[in-house]
C-alpha positions in Angstrom: -20.9 -12.6 16.6 -24.6 -12.0 17.1 -27.0 -11.1 14.3 -29.2 -8.2 15.4 -31.4 -7.4 12.4 -31.6 -7.0 8.6 -32.7 -3.5 7.5 -32.2 -0.8 4.9 -29.6 1.8 5.9 -28.7 5.1 4.2 -25.4 4.6 2.4 -24.0 7.9 3.8 -24.3 6.4 7.3 -21.9 3.5 6.4 -18.3 4.1 7.2 -15.7 1.9 5.4 -12.7 1.2 7.5 -9.3 1.1 5.8 -8.9 -2.6 6.3 -12.2 -3.3 4.4 -11.3 -1.3 1.3 -10.0 -3.3 -1.6 -6.8 -2.2 -3.2 -7.4 -4.5 -6.3 -10.7 -3.8 -7.9 -12.3 -5.0 -11.1 -14.5 -2.3 -12.5 -16.3 -4.7 -14.8 -17.2 -6.9 -11.9 -18.6 -3.9 -10.0 -20.6 -2.9 -13.1 -21.9 -6.5 -13.3 -23.0 -6.4 -9.7 -24.7 -3.1 -10.3 -26.6 -4.4 -13.3 -27.6 -7.5 -11.4 -28.9 -5.4 -8.6 -30.9 -3.3 -11.0 -32.4 -6.4 -12.6 -33.0 -8.6 -9.6 -32.6 -6.4 -6.6 -30.0 -6.8 -3.9 -29.8 -10.6 -3.3 -27.4 -10.5 -0.4 -27.2 -7.8 2.3 -23.9 -6.2 3.2 -22.8 -6.8 6.7 -22.3 -3.9 9.1 -22.0 -3.2 12.8 -23.6 -0.4 14.7 -21.1 2.3 15.8 -23.5 3.6 18.4 -23.6 7.2 16.9 -26.1 6.6 14.2 -23.4 5.3 11.8 -22.4 1.8 10.8 -19.1 0.2 9.9 -18.9 -2.0 6.8 -17.6 -5.5 7.6 -18.4 -7.4 4.4 -19.9 -6.5 1.0 -17.5 -3.8 -0.2 -18.2 -4.5 -3.9 -22.0 -4.5 -3.4 -21.6 -1.2 -1.4 -19.6 0.3 -4.4 -22.1 -1.0 -7.0 -25.1 0.5 -5.2 -23.3 3.7 -4.5 -22.3 4.0 -8.1 -25.9 3.7 -9.2 -26.8 6.7 -7.0 -29.1 4.8 -4.6 -29.4 6.3 -1.2 -30.1 3.1 0.8 -28.7 -0.4 1.0 -29.9 -3.6 2.6 -27.6 -4.6 5.5 -27.3 -7.3 8.1 -26.5 -5.6 11.4 -24.3 -7.7 13.7 -22.7 -7.3 17.1 -19.1 -8.4 17.1 -15.6 -7.6 18.2 -12.8 -6.3 16.0 -11.4 -9.8 15.7 -14.7 -11.2 14.7 -15.3 -8.4 12.2 -12.1 -9.1 10.4 -12.5 -12.9 10.5 -16.1 -12.5 9.1 -14.8 -10.2 6.3 -12.0 -12.6 5.3 -14.1 -15.7 5.6 -16.9 -14.4 3.4 -14.5 -13.4 0.6 -12.4 -16.6 0.8 -15.5 -18.8 0.5 -16.5 -16.9 -2.6 -12.9 -16.6 -3.9 -13.7 -12.9 -4.7 -11.0 -11.0 -2.8 -7.5 -10.6 -4.2 -4.8 -12.3 -2.1 -3.1 -8.9 -1.5 -6.3 -7.6 0.2 -6.7 -10.8 2.3 -3.0 -10.5 3.3 -3.5 -6.9 4.3 -6.4 -7.9 6.6 -4.3 -10.7 8.2 -1.5 -8.2 8.8 -4.0 -5.8 10.5 -5.2 -8.6 12.8 -1.6 -9.4 13.6 -0.2 -5.9 14.0 -3.1 -3.7 15.0 -5.1 -6.2 17.0 -2.0 -8.0 18.4 -3.3 -11.4 17.5 -0.7 -14.2 17.2 -0.3 -16.3 14.1 -1.8 -19.2 15.9 -4.8 -17.2 17.1 -5.5 -15.9 13.6 -5.2 -19.4 12.1 -7.7 -20.8 14.7 -10.1 -17.9 14.2 -10.1 -18.4 10.4 -9.9 -22.2 10.5 -6.7 -22.2 8.6 -3.2 -23.6 9.1 -0.6 -21.4 10.8 1.6 -21.7 7.7 -1.2 -20.1 5.7 -1.2 -17.1 8.1 2.6 -16.8 7.9 2.4 -16.9 4.1 -0.2 -14.1 4.1 2.0 -12.0 6.3 4.9 -12.5 3.9 2.6 -11.6 0.9 1.6 -8.4 2.7 5.3 -7.5 3.2 5.8 -7.3 -0.6 6.5 -3.7 -1.6 3.7 -1.6 -3.0 5.4 -1.2 -6.4 5.8 -4.9 -6.8 2.1 -5.4 -5.8 1.0 -3.0 -8.5 2.9 -5.0 -11.1 1.7 -8.3 -9.8 -2.0 -7.3 -9.3 
């Protein structure tokens, strides 16, 4: 991954891929982030990559993105990076695991995307995320839980 620049980007130019959307959201947390941004400004930029057509893809910072969108702002501070699909997912997962912010169901969904859509092996995912292979296998099993059960458990 290579950092290109930090700049303000129009929110409408940021596309959120399905894998980056959270399925378990805490509305109070997003309101808290929005209030913090109103009071102190945006302390951390979201992370995006340039799609080459004037638009960007959100990699990390979904809750900040929602909080700023909710407040009706038209621009967001973003760190623009150059990275592969594998690096984008690894960065998204790593940022949220370090902060313990993302629900395990959403982490598991991203791991499954790396495995199924990107064709990465359990071992490659484990190495990329600096985790044990058993953790990756557990995440794949968590992702396999039915949607109805996930709603109850979330």
